[in-house]
C-alpha positions as a Markdown table, in Angstrom:
| # | Residue | x | y | z |
|---|---|---|---|---|
| 1 | Unk | 95.2 | 127.1 | 90.8 |
| 2 | Unk | 98.1 | 125.6 | 88.5 |
| 3 | Unk | 97.8 | 123.1 | 86.5 |
| 4 | Unk | 99.4 | 120.7 | 88.9 |
| 5 | Unk | 96.7 | 121.1 | 91.4 |
| 6 | Unk | 94.1 | 121.2 | 88.9 |
| 7 | Unk | 94.9 | 117.2 | 87.5 |
| 8 | Unk | 95.5 | 116.3 | 91.7 |
| 9 | Unk | 92.2 | 117.8 | 92.2 |
| 10 | Unk | 90.3 | 115.9 | 89.3 |
| 11 | Unk | 92.1 | 112.5 | 89.6 |
| 12 | Unk | 91.2 | 113.0 | 93.4 |
| 13 | Unk | 87.7 | 110.9 | 93.5 |
| 14 | Unk | 89.4 | 107.7 | 91.3 |
| 15 | Unk | 93.2 | 108.1 | 93.4 |
| 16 | Unk | 91.4 | 107.6 | 97.0 |
| 17 | Unk | 89.2 | 104.6 | 96.5 |
| 18 | Unk | 92.2 | 103.2 | 93.9 |
| 19 | Unk | 94.7 | 103.8 | 96.9 |
| 20 | Unk | 93.2 | 102.4 | 99.4 |
| 21 | Unk | 91.9 | 99.1 | 97.3 |
| 22 | Unk | 95.4 | 98.5 | 96.7 |
| 23 | Unk | 96.8 | 98.9 | 100.0 |
| 24 | Unk | 94.4 | 96.4 | 101.4 |
| 25 | Unk | 95.8 | 94.1 | 99.2 |
| 26 | Unk | 99.2 | 95.1 | 99.9 |
| 27 | Unk | 98.5 | 94.9 | 103.8 |
| 28 | Unk | 97.2 | 91.0 | 103.7 |
| 29 | Unk | 98.0 | 89.0 | 106.2 |
| 30 | Unk | 96.4 | 87.0 | 109.8 |
| 31 | Unk | 99.4 | 88.3 | 112.3 |
| 32 | Unk | 98.7 | 87.5 | 115.8 |
| 33 | Unk | 98.5 | 91.0 | 117.7 |
| 34 | Unk | 101.2 | 92.2 | 120.6 |
| 35 | Unk | 100.8 | 93.7 | 123.5 |
| 36 | Unk | 102.3 | 95.6 | 125.8 |
| 37 | Unk | 104.1 | 93.1 | 127.5 |
| 38 | Unk | 103.2 | 94.4 | 130.6 |
| 39 | Unk | 106.2 | 97.2 | 130.3 |
| 40 | Unk | 106.4 | 99.8 | 133.5 |
| 41 | Unk | 109.0 | 102.6 | 132.0 |
| 42 | Unk | 108.5 | 103.4 | 128.8 |
| 43 | Unk | 111.1 | 105.6 | 126.5 |
| 44 | Unk | 110.0 | 107.2 | 122.9 |
| 45 | Unk | 112.9 | 108.6 | 121.1 |
| 46 | Unk | 111.7 | 110.8 | 119.2 |
| 47 | Unk | 113.6 | 112.6 | 116.7 |
| 48 | Unk | 111.4 | 116.1 | 116.4 |
| 49 | Unk | 108.2 | 116.8 | 117.8 |
| 50 | Unk | 105.2 | 115.1 | 116.3 |
| 51 | Unk | 107.0 | 112.4 | 115.8 |
| 52 | Unk | 106.0 | 110.4 | 118.7 |
| 53 | Unk | 102.4 | 111.2 | 118.0 |
| 54 | Unk | 102.5 | 110.0 | 114.4 |
| 55 | Unk | 104.3 | 107.2 | 115.0 |
| 56 | Unk | 103.6 | 105.4 | 117.8 |
| 57 | Unk | 100.9 | 107.7 | 119.4 |
| 58 | Unk | 98.8 | 105.1 | 119.7 |
| 59 | Unk | 100.2 | 103.2 | 121.4 |
| 60 | Unk | 102.2 | 105.4 | 123.9 |
| 61 | Unk | 97.9 | 106.0 | 125.0 |
| 62 | Unk | 97.9 | 102.5 | 125.5 |
| 63 | Unk | 101.0 | 102.6 | 128.3 |
| 64 | Unk | 99.5 | 105.4 | 129.5 |
| 65 | Unk | 96.2 | 104.0 | 130.2 |
| 66 | Unk | 97.9 | 101.0 | 132.0 |
| 67 | Unk | 99.5 | 102.8 | 134.2 |
| 68 | Unk | 102.5 | 102.5 | 132.7 |
| 69 | Unk | 105.5 | 106.0 | 133.4 |
| 70 | Unk | 105.7 | 107.3 | 129.4 |
| 71 | Unk | 108.9 | 109.1 | 129.0 |
| 72 | Unk | 109.5 | 111.0 | 125.1 |
| 73 | Unk | 113.6 | 112.5 | 124.4 |
| 74 | Unk | 113.3 | 114.7 | 121.3 |
| 75 | Unk | 116.8 | 114.6 | 120.0 |
| 76 | Unk | 116.4 | 117.9 | 118.1 |
| 77 | Unk | 115.5 | 121.5 | 118.5 |
| 78 | Unk | 112.5 | 121.1 | 116.0 |
| 79 | Unk | 113.8 | 124.6 | 113.8 |
| 80 | Unk | 114.3 | 123.5 | 110.5 |
| 81 | Unk | 110.5 | 122.0 | 109.8 |
| 82 | Unk | 108.2 | 123.0 | 106.9 |
| 83 | Unk | 106.7 | 126.2 | 108.7 |
| 84 | Unk | 106.5 | 130.2 | 108.0 |
| 85 | Unk | 107.3 | 130.8 | 111.5 |
| 86 | Unk | 111.1 | 132.4 | 112.3 |
| 87 | Unk | 113.3 | 129.9 | 113.9 |
| 88 | Unk | 113.1 | 131.0 | 117.5 |
| 89 | Unk | 108.9 | 131.2 | 117.3 |
| 90 | Unk | 108.9 | 127.7 | 115.6 |
| 91 | Unk | 111.3 | 126.6 | 118.7 |
| 92 | Unk | 108.7 | 127.4 | 121.0 |
| 93 | Unk | 105.4 | 127.2 | 119.0 |
| 94 | Unk | 106.6 | 123.5 | 119.0 |
| 95 | Unk | 107.3 | 123.3 | 122.3 |
| 96 | Unk | 103.9 | 124.8 | 123.3 |
| 97 | Unk | 102.2 | 122.4 | 121.1 |
| 98 | Unk | 104.4 | 119.6 | 122.2 |
| 99 | Unk | 103.2 | 120.2 | 126.2 |
| 100 | Unk | 99.5 | 120.1 | 124.4 |
| 101 | Unk | 99.7 | 116.7 | 123.1 |
| 102 | Unk | 101.6 | 115.7 | 126.0 |
| 103 | Unk | 98.3 | 115.7 | 128.0 |
| 104 | Unk | 96.1 | 114.3 | 125.4 |
| 105 | Unk | 98.4 | 111.0 | 125.0 |
| 106 | Unk | 99.4 | 110.8 | 128.8 |
| 107 | Unk | 103.3 | 111.2 | 128.2 |
| 108 | Unk | 104.7 | 111.9 | 131.9 |
| 109 | Unk | 107.6 | 114.2 | 131.2 |
| 110 | Unk | 109.7 | 115.0 | 128.5 |
| 111 | Unk | 113.0 | 115.9 | 127.5 |
| 112 | Unk | 114.8 | 117.6 | 125.2 |
| 113 | Unk | 118.3 | 116.8 | 123.5 |
| 114 | Unk | 118.1 | 120.2 | 121.6 |
| 115 | Unk | 120.9 | 118.7 | 119.0 |
| 116 | Unk | 120.1 | 120.9 | 115.5 |
| 117 | Unk | 117.1 | 119.9 | 113.4 |
| 118 | Unk | 118.7 | 118.2 | 110.4 |
| 119 | Unk | 122.0 | 117.2 | 111.4 |
| 120 | Unk | 121.7 | 114.9 | 113.7 |
| 121 | Unk | 124.7 | 112.3 | 114.1 |
| 122 | Unk | 126.3 | 109.3 | 116.2 |
| 123 | Unk | 128.7 | 111.7 | 117.9 |
| 124 | Unk | 130.0 | 112.2 | 121.8 |
| 125 | Unk | 127.7 | 114.7 | 122.4 |
| 126 | Unk | 124.2 | 112.9 | 121.0 |
| 127 | Unk | 125.7 | 109.1 | 122.7 |
| 128 | Unk | 126.1 | 110.5 | 126.4 |
| 129 | Unk | 122.4 | 112.7 | 126.0 |
| 130 | Unk | 121.5 | 109.0 | 124.2 |
| 131 | Unk | 122.8 | 107.5 | 127.3 |
| 132 | Unk | 121.9 | 110.0 | 130.2 |
| 133 | Unk | 118.3 | 109.3 | 129.1 |
| 134 | Unk | 118.0 | 105.7 | 129.1 |
| 135 | Unk | 120.2 | 105.2 | 132.3 |
| 136 | Unk | 117.3 | 108.1 | 133.8 |
| 137 | Unk | 114.5 | 106.5 | 132.5 |
| 138 | Unk | 115.7 | 102.3 | 132.7 |
| 139 | Unk | 113.0 | 102.0 | 130.2 |
| 140 | Unk | 111.5 | 97.9 | 129.9 |
| 141 | Unk | 110.9 | 99.7 | 126.3 |
| 142 | Unk | 112.4 | 102.2 | 123.9 |
| 143 | Unk | 110.7 | 103.2 | 120.7 |
| 144 | Unk | 112.6 | 104.2 | 118.2 |
| 145 | Unk | 112.8 | 104.7 | 114.4 |
| 146 | Unk | 114.6 | 102.7 | 112.0 |
| 147 | Unk | 117.0 | 102.8 | 110.2 |
| 148 | Unk | 115.2 | 102.8 | 107.0 |
| 149 | Unk | 113.8 | 106.7 | 106.8 |
| 150 | Unk | 113.4 | 109.0 | 104.3 |
| 151 | Unk | 115.1 | 111.6 | 107.0 |
| 152 | Unk | 118.5 | 111.2 | 107.6 |
| 153 | Unk | 117.8 | 113.0 | 111.7 |
| 154 | Unk | 115.8 | 109.5 | 111.8 |
| 155 | Unk | 117.9 | 107.6 | 110.3 |
| 156 | Unk | 120.9 | 108.7 | 112.5 |
| 157 | Unk | 118.4 | 108.3 | 115.7 |
| 158 | Unk | 118.4 | 104.4 | 115.1 |
| 159 | Unk | 122.6 | 104.6 | 114.6 |
| 160 | Unk | 123.0 | 106.7 | 118.1 |
| 161 | Unk | 120.9 | 104.2 | 120.0 |
| 162 | Unk | 122.3 | 102.0 | 118.9 |
| 163 | Unk | 126.1 | 102.6 | 119.6 |
| 164 | Unk | 124.9 | 103.2 | 122.6 |
| 165 | Unk | 123.2 | 99.9 | 123.3 |
| 166 | Unk | 126.7 | 98.4 | 121.8 |
| 167 | Unk | 128.8 | 99.8 | 124.4 |
| 168 | Unk | 126.3 | 98.7 | 127.4 |
| 169 | Unk | 126.6 | 95.4 | 129.6 |
| 170 | Unk | 123.9 | 93.5 | 128.7 |
| 171 | Unk | 121.2 | 95.5 | 127.5 |
| 172 | Unk | 117.8 | 94.0 | 128.5 |
| 173 | Unk | 115.0 | 96.0 | 127.5 |
| 174 | Unk | 112.3 | 95.8 | 124.5 |
| 175 | Unk | 113.2 | 97.3 | 121.4 |
| 176 | Unk | 110.6 | 98.4 | 119.3 |
| 177 | Unk | 110.9 | 100.0 | 115.5 |
| 178 | Unk | 108.4 | 102.6 | 114.4 |
| 179 | Unk | 107.8 | 103.8 | 111.3 |
| 180 | Unk | 107.8 | 107.5 | 110.1 |
| 181 | Unk | 108.7 | 108.6 | 106.2 |
| 182 | Unk | 109.7 | 104.9 | 104.4 |
| 183 | Unk | 106.4 | 102.2 | 106.4 |
| 184 | Unk | 108.0 | 99.1 | 107.2 |
| 185 | Unk | 107.0 | 96.2 | 104.6 |
| 186 | Unk | 104.9 | 94.2 | 105.5 |
| 187 | Unk | 106.7 | 91.1 | 105.6 |
| 188 | Unk | 109.4 | 92.8 | 108.3 |
| 189 | Unk | 106.3 | 93.4 | 110.3 |
| 190 | Unk | 106.7 | 91.5 | 113.1 |
| 191 | Unk | 104.6 | 93.7 | 116.2 |
| 192 | Unk | 101.1 | 94.5 | 115.2 |
| 193 | Unk | 100.0 | 97.2 | 117.9 |
| 194 | Unk | 95.5 | 97.1 | 118.1 |
| 195 | Unk | 94.9 | 101.0 | 118.9 |
| 196 | Unk | 91.4 | 100.8 | 118.5 |
| 197 | Unk | 90.7 | 102.5 | 121.3 |
| 198 | Unk | 93.1 | 105.0 | 121.4 |
| 199 | Unk | 93.2 | 106.2 | 117.7 |
| 200 | Unk | 90.8 | 108.9 | 118.2 |
| 201 | Unk | 93.7 | 110.2 | 121.0 |
| 202 | Unk | 95.7 | 110.2 | 118.4 |
| 203 | Unk | 94.2 | 112.2 | 116.3 |
| 204 | Unk | 93.4 | 114.9 | 118.4 |
| 205 | Unk | 97.2 | 115.0 | 119.1 |
| 206 | Unk | 97.9 | 115.3 | 115.4 |
| 207 | Unk | 95.6 | 118.4 | 115.5 |
| 208 | Unk | 97.6 | 120.2 | 117.7 |
| 209 | Unk | 100.7 | 120.2 | 115.4 |
| 210 | Unk | 99.4 | 123.7 | 113.7 |
| 211 | Unk | 102.9 | 124.7 | 113.4 |
| 212 | Unk | 103.6 | 122.2 | 110.3 |
| 213 | Unk | 102.3 | 123.3 | 106.9 |
| 214 | Unk | 102.4 | 119.7 | 105.9 |
| 215 | Unk | 99.7 | 116.7 | 105.9 |
| 216 | Unk | 99.3 | 114.2 | 107.9 |
| 217 | Unk | 96.1 | 112.5 | 107.6 |
| 218 | Unk | 98.4 | 110.2 | 105.4 |
| 219 | Unk | 99.8 | 108.7 | 108.9 |
| 220 | Unk | 96.5 | 107.7 | 109.9 |
| 221 | Unk | 95.2 | 106.5 | 106.9 |
| 222 | Unk | 97.9 | 103.7 | 107.1 |
| 223 | Unk | 97.2 | 103.2 | 110.9 |
| 224 | Unk | 93.2 | 102.3 | 109.6 |
| 225 | Unk | 95.0 | 100.1 | 106.5 |
| 226 | Unk | 96.9 | 98.6 | 108.6 |
| 227 | Unk | 94.5 | 96.7 | 110.5 |
| 228 | Unk | 94.0 | 94.1 | 107.9 |
| 229 | Unk | 97.4 | 93.0 | 108.9 |
| 230 | Unk | 96.2 | 91.7 | 112.1 |
| 231 | Unk | 94.6 | 88.1 | 112.3 |
| 232 | Unk | 91.3 | 89.4 | 114.5 |
| 233 | Unk | 88.9 | 92.4 | 113.5 |
| 234 | Unk | 90.4 | 95.7 | 115.0 |
| 235 | Unk | 90.0 | 99.3 | 113.6 |
| 236 | Unk | 93.1 | 100.2 | 113.6 |
| 237 | Unk | 96.6 | 99.3 | 114.0 |
| 238 | Unk | 100.6 | 100.6 | 114.7 |
| 239 | Unk | 103.5 | 98.4 | 113.5 |
| 240 | Unk | 106.5 | 97.9 | 114.3 |
| 241 | Unk | 109.6 | 95.6 | 113.9 |
| 242 | Unk | 110.5 | 94.3 | 117.4 |
| 243 | Unk | 114.6 | 92.8 | 117.3 |
| 244 | Unk | 116.5 | 92.0 | 119.3 |
| 245 | Unk | 119.5 | 94.1 | 120.5 |
| 246 | Unk | 122.2 | 91.9 | 118.1 |
| 247 | Unk | 119.9 | 92.5 | 115.4 |
| 248 | Unk | 118.9 | 96.0 | 115.9 |
| 249 | Unk | 122.7 | 96.9 | 115.8 |
| 250 | Unk | 123.3 | 95.0 | 113.3 |
| 251 | Unk | 120.8 | 96.4 | 111.1 |
| 252 | Unk | 121.8 | 99.9 | 111.7 |
| 253 | Unk | 125.8 | 99.2 | 111.5 |
| 254 | Unk | 125.5 | 96.9 | 107.8 |
| 255 | Unk | 123.2 | 99.7 | 106.5 |
| 256 | Unk | 126.0 | 102.4 | 107.9 |
| 257 | Unk | 128.6 | 100.7 | 106.0 |
| 258 | Unk | 127.1 | 98.8 | 103.1 |
| 259 | Unk | 124.8 | 101.5 | 101.6 |
| 260 | Unk | 123.8 | 105.5 | 101.2 |
| 261 | Unk | 122.1 | 106.1 | 103.9 |
| 262 | Unk | 122.7 | 110.4 | 102.2 |
| 263 | Unk | 120.4 | 109.2 | 99.3 |
| 264 | Unk | 117.1 | 108.0 | 101.3 |
| 265 | Unk | 115.3 | 111.1 | 100.9 |
| 266 | Unk | 115.9 | 110.2 | 97.1 |
| 267 | Unk | 115.3 | 107.4 | 97.1 |
| 268 | Unk | 112.2 | 107.4 | 99.2 |
| 269 | Unk | 109.3 | 109.2 | 99.8 |
| 270 | Unk | 107.6 | 110.9 | 102.8 |
| 271 | Unk | 104.2 | 108.6 | 103.4 |
| 272 | Unk | 102.0 | 111.5 | 105.4 |
| 273 | Unk | 99.5 | 112.3 | 102.5 |
| 274 | Unk | 96.2 | 110.2 | 101.2 |
| 275 | Unk | 96.6 | 111.1 | 97.8 |
| 276 | Unk | 100.1 | 110.2 | 97.3 |
| 277 | Unk | 100.7 | 107.2 | 99.8 |
| 278 | Unk | 100.7 | 105.0 | 96.8 |
| 279 | Unk | 104.0 | 106.5 | 95.7 |
| 280 | Unk | 105.0 | 106.5 | 99.3 |
| 281 | Unk | 105.1 | 102.6 | 100.1 |
| 282 | Unk | 106.2 | 101.4 | 96.4 |
| 283 | Unk | 108.5 | 103.8 | 95.5 |
| 284 | Unk | 111.8 | 101.9 | 95.4 |
| 285 | Unk | 110.4 | 98.9 | 97.1 |
| 286 | Unk | 111.8 | 96.5 | 96.1 |
| 287 | Unk | 115.2 | 98.3 | 97.7 |
| 288 | Unk | 113.3 | 98.6 | 100.9 |
| 289 | Unk | 112.8 | 95.1 | 101.3 |
| 290 | Unk | 116.2 | 94.3 | 100.3 |
| 291 | Unk | 118.0 | 96.8 | 103.1 |
| 292 | Unk | 115.7 | 95.5 | 105.4 |
| 293 | Unk | 116.1 | 91.5 | 104.8 |
| 294 | Unk | 120.2 | 92.2 | 103.5 |
| 295 | Unk | 120.6 | 94.1 | 107.1 |
| 296 | Unk | 118.8 | 92.0 | 110.1 |
| 297 | Unk | 120.1 | 88.7 | 107.6 |
| 298 | Unk | 121.9 | 86.1 | 109.9 |
| 299 | Unk | 120.2 | 87.5 | 113.2 |
| 300 | Unk | 116.1 | 86.5 | 114.5 |
| 301 | Unk | 114.6 | 90.2 | 114.5 |
């Protein structure tokens, strides 16, 4: 055990209660619960295999329980994830894991876009793939990562979707932006979903992804903490920004042009571990709020 591990071990009994105390205050609100809007066809855009689970996994199961068709499109091949496996072994293993998670979450179909992991960008190829899947599924709701994220694949997934929607004639689906690496500042959350009945399924699906050499406990801890955002007494929540389509397009274009998305990975901290959640949420928190505020300014989100 090295010195860093020793210090973490000593501080952990103190750190976890302090983290929970502070984040309960951070998420204190009385927001009205949203619902699934009676959607019959749902499309989840996931940059990597497991993003659909650690992000909106509980809500995916809710949609499935209500009889909706749930389609999940994976943007990358997942070959650049944190693992001891070779790239080919990792791709195969992650696809196998995804097939198991598919059954747990009630996903009807999976689509693999196969773009290189770590190199997603809005270009002719990626926009064509996004357009094809949207035209095939004809979704009532699209779940997509927010542009504000510590992984460029997540950022560029949002930008690609925005570019496609900008070129579509009168798109009318509901958009919900989910969080992975950068928890959404509570003041910008306008969609709180009760996943009390499906959080156990989400946990089971997360456990399937054993090929990943990173922890996932922080995501589930946040689901429990975010129940504090709801006006009702619930056990767990997933939260989203639900913008209008024009607001979403502006959100992506403004941040692409006015800020420094290539620096987001160093500016923000991944929220995957409970023992580092305070760091992940409060690192450059004022900047995070400013990114949301400026990118949605003048547009209803």
